[in-house]
C-alpha positions in Angstrom: -9.9 66.1 -9.0 -6.5 67.3 -7.8 -6.3 70.4 -5.7 -4.8 73.6 -7.1 -1.3 74.3 -5.6 -0.1 77.8 -6.5 3.5 76.8 -5.4 3.6 74.3 -8.3 3.6 77.2 -10.8 5.3 79.9 -8.6 7.6 78.2 -6.1 8.8 80.1 -3.1 12.4 80.2 -4.3 11.4 81.7 -7.6 9.4 84.4 -5.9 12.4 85.2 -3.7 14.6 85.7 -6.7 11.9 87.8 -8.4 11.4 90.0 -5.3 15.2 90.6 -5.0 15.4 91.6 -8.7 12.4 94.0 -8.4 14.4 96.4 -6.4 17.1 96.6 -9.1 14.6 97.0 -12.0 12.7 99.7 -10.2 15.9 101.6 -9.4 17.4 101.2 -12.9 14.2 101.6 -14.8 14.8 98.3 -16.7 12.7 95.4 -17.9 12.9 92.2 -15.8 14.3 89.9 -18.5 15.4 87.3 -16.0 11.9 87.1 -14.5 10.4 86.6 -17.9 13.0 83.9 -18.7 12.3 82.0 -15.5 8.5 82.3 -15.8 8.7 81.1 -19.5 10.7 78.1 -18.4 8.2 77.3 -15.7 5.4 77.3 -18.3 3.8 80.4 -16.8 3.0 82.0 -20.2 0.6 79.1 -21.0 -1.1 78.6 -17.7 -4.5 79.5 -19.3 -4.0 77.4 -22.4 -5.9 74.1 -22.4 -4.0 70.9 -21.8 -5.1 69.7 -25.2 -3.1 72.6 -26.7 -0.1 71.9 -24.4 -0.8 74.4 -21.6 -1.6 74.0 -17.9 -5.3 74.2 -18.4 -5.9 76.5 -15.4 -9.1 78.4 -14.8 -9.3 82.1 -14.7 -9.9 81.9 -11.0 -6.7 79.9 -10.5 -4.7 82.4 -12.7 -6.1 85.2 -10.5 -4.6 83.5 -7.4 -1.2 83.1 -9.2 -1.2 86.8 -10.2 -1.9 87.9 -6.7 1.0 85.7 -5.6 3.4 87.1 -8.3 2.3 90.7 -7.5 3.3 90.2 -3.9 6.9 89.6 -5.1 7.1 92.1 -7.9 4.1 94.2 -8.9 5.7 95.4 -12.2 6.5 91.9 -13.3 3.0 90.7 -12.5 1.4 93.7 -14.3 3.6 93.1 -17.4 2.9 89.4 -17.6 -0.8 90.3 -17.0 -1.0 91.8 -20.5 0.2 88.5 -22.1 -2.2 86.5 -19.9 -5.1 88.8 -21.1 -4.7 87.5 -24.6 -4.4 83.8 -23.5 -7.3 84.4 -21.2 -9.4 85.8 -24.1 -8.5 82.7 -26.1 -9.8 80.6 -23.3 -13.0 82.6 -22.9 -13.7 82.1 -26.7 -12.7 78.5 -26.6 -15.0 77.8 -23.7 -17.8 79.3 -25.8 -17.0 77.1 -28.9 -15.0 79.8 -30.7 -11.5 79.0 -31.9 -10.5 82.4 -33.3 -7.4 82.7 -31.1 -6.0 79.2 -31.4 -2.8 80.8 -32.8 -2.4 82.8 -29.5 -2.5 79.5 -27.5 0.0 77.8 -29.8 2.3 80.8 -29.6 2.1 81.0 -25.8 3.0 77.3 -25.5 6.0 77.9 -27.8 7.1 80.7 -25.5 6.0 83.7 -27.6 4.9 86.9 -25.8 1.7 88.7 -26.7 1.3 92.3 -25.7 -1.7 94.5 -25.4 -1.8 97.5 -27.8 -5.2 99.0 -27.1 -4.8 102.2 -25.0 -4.7 105.5 -26.8 -4.1 109.0 -25.4 -7.4 110.7 -24.8 -9.5 107.8 -26.0 -11.9 107.1 -23.2 -14.0 104.9 -25.5 -11.2 102.3 -25.0 -12.6 99.1 -26.7 -15.6 100.9 -28.1 -13.6 103.1 -30.5 -10.2 103.9 -31.8 -8.2 106.8 -33.2 -5.9 104.4 -35.0 -6.5 104.2 -38.7 -7.2 100.6 -40.0 -6.8 100.5 -43.8 -8.0 97.4 -45.6 -5.4 95.9 -48.0 -8.0 94.4 -50.3 -7.1 90.8 -49.3 -8.7 90.6 -45.9 -5.8 92.1 -44.0 -5.2 95.6 -42.7 -2.5 98.2 -42.1 -2.6 100.2 -38.9 -1.4 103.7 -38.4 -1.7 105.4 -35.0 -0.2 105.7 -31.6 -0.7 103.3 -28.6 0.3 104.2 -25.1 1.1 102.1 -22.0 2.3 99.1 -24.1 3.6 96.9 -21.4 6.2 94.3 -22.4 7.6 96.7 -25.0 11.1 95.4 -25.1 10.1 91.7 -25.4 6.8 91.1 -27.1 6.6 89.0 -30.3 3.0 89.8 -31.2 0.9 92.9 -30.4 -2.9 92.8 -30.3 -4.3 96.1 -31.5 -7.5 97.7 -32.7 -8.2 100.5 -35.2 -11.1 102.1 -37.1 -11.9 101.1 -40.7 -13.8 104.0 -42.4 -12.9 102.9 -46.0 -14.9 99.7 -46.4 -18.4 99.9 -47.9 -19.9 98.5 -44.6 -17.8 100.8 -42.4 -17.1 102.2 -40.0 -15.9 99.0 -38.4 -13.6 98.5 -35.3 -10.9 96.1 -36.4 -9.0 93.8 -33.9 -5.9 92.2 -35.2 -2.4 91.0 -34.2 0.9 92.5 -35.5 4.4 91.1 -35.5 7.5 93.2 -34.9 8.4 95.0 -38.1 10.1 98.3 -39.0 6.6 99.8 -39.2 6.1 99.3 -35.4 8.2 101.9 -33.6 8.7 101.7 -29.8 9.7 104.9 -28.1 12.1 104.7 -25.2 9.9 107.0 -23.0 9.0 104.9 -19.9 10.3 106.9 -16.9 7.6 106.9 -14.4 6.8 107.2 -10.7 6.1 103.5 -10.2 5.6 100.2 -12.1 8.9 101.0 -13.8 9.7 97.4 -14.6 6.7 97.0 -17.0 8.4 99.2 -19.5 5.0 100.2 -20.9 6.4 102.4 -23.7 4.6 104.3 -26.4 4.1 102.4 -29.6 3.8 104.1 -33.0 2.2 102.2 -35.8 3.3 103.4 -39.2 1.3 101.3 -41.7 2.0 98.1 -39.7 0.4 95.2 -41.5 -1.8 92.4 -40.2 -2.6 89.7 -42.8 -6.1 88.3 -43.1 -5.4 85.3 -40.8 -4.4 87.7 -38.0 -7.5 89.9 -38.3 -9.8 88.4 -35.6 -12.8 90.8 -35.5 -14.6 93.5 -37.5 -17.4 94.9 -35.5 -19.5 98.1 -35.3 -18.0 100.8 -33.1 -19.6 101.3 -29.7 -20.7 99.0 -26.9 -21.2 95.4 -28.1 -21.9 92.0 -26.6 -19.3 90.4 -29.0 -17.5 87.5 -27.2 -14.1 88.9 -28.1 -14.8 92.3 -26.5 -16.4 90.6 -23.5 -13.4 88.4 -23.1 -11.0 91.2 -23.3 -12.9 93.3 -20.7 -13.5 90.3 -18.4 -10.0 89.0 -18.3 -8.4 92.4 -18.2 -10.4 93.6 -15.3 -10.1 90.5 -13.2 -6.4 90.0 -13.7 -5.8 93.7 -13.0 -7.8 93.5 -9.8 -5.7 90.4 -8.9 -2.4 92.3 -9.3 -3.5 95.1 -7.0 -5.0 92.7 -4.5 -1.6 91.0 -4.4 0.0 94.3 -3.7 -2.4 94.9 -0.8 -1.6 91.5 0.7 2.1 92.1 0.5 1.7 95.5 2.2 -0.4 93.9 4.9 2.2 91.3 5.5 4.9 93.9 5.8 2.8 95.9 8.2 2.4 92.9 10.4 6.1 92.2 10.2 6.9 95.8 11.3 4.3 95.7 14.1 5.7 92.5 15.6 9.4 93.4 15.3 9.5 97.0 16.3 9.5 98.0 20.0 8.1 101.3 21.4 10.5 103.3 23.5 7.5 104.8 25.3 5.9 101.5 26.4 8.8 99.1 26.2 6.6 96.6 24.3 6.2 95.7 20.7 3.9 97.9 18.5 1.6 94.9 17.9 0.4 95.5 21.5 -0.5 99.2 20.7 -4.3 99.5 20.4 -4.0 102.1 17.6 -1.7 99.9 15.6 -3.9 96.9 16.2 -6.9 98.8 15.0 -5.1 100.0 11.9 -3.9 96.6 10.9 -7.3 95.1 11.6 -8.8 97.8 9.3 -6.4 96.8 6.6 -7.2 93.2 6.9 -11.0 93.8 6.9 -10.6 95.7 3.6 -8.2 93.1 2.1 -10.2 90.0 3.1 -13.2 91.1 1.0 -11.3 91.0 -2.3 -10.0 87.5 -2.9 -13.5 85.9 -2.6 -15.0 88.5 -4.9 -12.3 87.8 -7.5 -12.7 84.0 -7.2 -16.5 84.3 -7.5 -16.5 86.6 -10.6 -13.7 84.6 -12.3 -15.6 81.4 -11.7 -18.7 83.0 -13.3 -16.6 83.8 -16.4 -15.3 80.2 -16.5 -18.7 78.7 -16.0 -20.4 80.9 -18.6 -22.7 82.5 -16.0 -25.3 84.9 -17.5 -25.3 88.3 -15.8 -26.7 89.9 -18.9 -26.2 93.7 -19.0 -24.8 93.7 -15.5 -21.6 92.0 -16.6 -19.7 95.2 -17.4 -20.7 96.9 -14.1 -19.6 93.8 -12.1 -16.3 93.6 -13.9 -15.5 97.3 -13.7 -16.6 97.3 -10.1 -14.3 94.6 -9.0 -11.3 96.4 -10.6 -12.3 99.7 -9.1 -12.7 98.2 -5.6 -9.5 96.3 -5.7 -7.4 99.4 -6.6 -9.2 101.6 -4.1 -8.7 99.0 -1.4 -5.0 98.4 -2.3 -4.2 102.1 -2.2 -5.8 102.5 1.3 -4.0 99.4 2.6 -0.6 100.5 1.3 -1.2 104.0 2.8 -1.8 102.4 6.2 1.1 100.0 5.9 3.5 102.9 5.4 2.2 104.5 8.6 2.7 101.2 10.5 6.1 100.8 9.0 7.2 104.2 10.3 9.9 106.5 9.0 11.9 103.6 7.5 9.2 103.1 4.9 9.8 106.7 3.6 13.2 105.6 2.3 13.3 104.5 -1.4 15.2 101.4 -0.4 12.2 100.1 1.6 9.8 97.7 -0.1 6.8 99.7 1.1 8.1 102.8 -0.6 8.1 100.9 -3.9 4.6 99.5 -3.2 3.4 103.0 -2.4 4.5 104.1 -5.9 3.5 101.0 -7.7 -0.1 101.0 -6.4 -0.7 104.4 -7.9 -0.7 103.0 -11.4 -4.1 101.4 -10.7 -5.9 104.6 -11.2 -4.8 104.9 -14.8 -6.1 101.5 -16.0 -9.6 101.1 -17.4 -12.0 101.1 -15.8 -11.3 104.3 -13.9 -13.4 105.6 -11.1 -15.6 107.7 -13.3 -16.2 104.9 -15.8 -16.9 102.3 -13.1 -19.5 104.6 -11.5 -21.1 105.5 -14.8 -21.4 101.9 -15.8 -22.8 100.8 -12.5 -25.3 103.7 -12.4 -26.5 102.7 -15.9 -26.8 99.1 -14.8 -29.1 100.0 -11.9 -30.8 103.2 -13.1 -30.8 102.8 -16.9 -29.3 105.4 -19.3 -29.6 109.1 -18.6 -32.8 110.4 -20.0 -33.1 113.8 -21.8 
């Protein structure tokens, strides 16, 4: 077995170019088209697709490492690409379990198509377990979707949008319907992405106005609410692990920048570098202690998904927990890195200033702190009794 070399898929020179462009896209509030073009040319869109289907055949654990590496160069680019990788990752999760429902996703990714994630809805804390989008059956196995999706990353470039909606019309309804849409006039993207951080993702609001998915692009009809369905498990597992990977990558970059500052800045008071200051040493050690815990956790949990480990009802608490811990850790590490960086980090031109803003996006992704705690409490204590 050959060892996994992250630099094969993300060479250092490519990361340098991506990092340089990240400053521009953050400042101009634009999508990183050049990043996507170079990543597509490198085969990055199909890293999770099997070699039999023309992809790189990487494991989820290996993709996690790559996303950490990419996030260290440009968090917004990594987060945007994440949403495409979620769908290819779900296809892998299903394929590993003998289910070939998303073969068209793998084929599209190998061809260079971009798949986006159209699940989030304003005020819908049920997330995968419910939808405010209307899914109307067309009588031939397909559906039209009407509703509004928020935080649709990759908005300027996606070819196919994975969505869900609620079918209340069918005799066996209600059913939550998962399907994929192509770009048509019935899919309207608002130009409304002007945010504090993660500006390059261009995660704009998407309005579905009777957008049609034919029968061969309808991949699930399931009862609303919590479910062990492999598609829902796959979405949740890959989404949480790859999100946690992005924020872990941000933390690593912040830690590296803090070390760089501590070893290059000299104290006027002591005449020696700040790396010799006991308070600075303690702060960086504290950052490293927090960061060091996350990559092994991500690797272990991703390997469990890849190997079909059976965590039973604890799966969802484990997955939401790793995402919650990664974001909380990353925010603390970036906070400390800014302190070590000193006043220079307060200027918007400084990379730490951008990381400080980008890391805040983590609190808005499912699972949030409340959901993670509720899920974990239920896993250990059982449901709340009346």
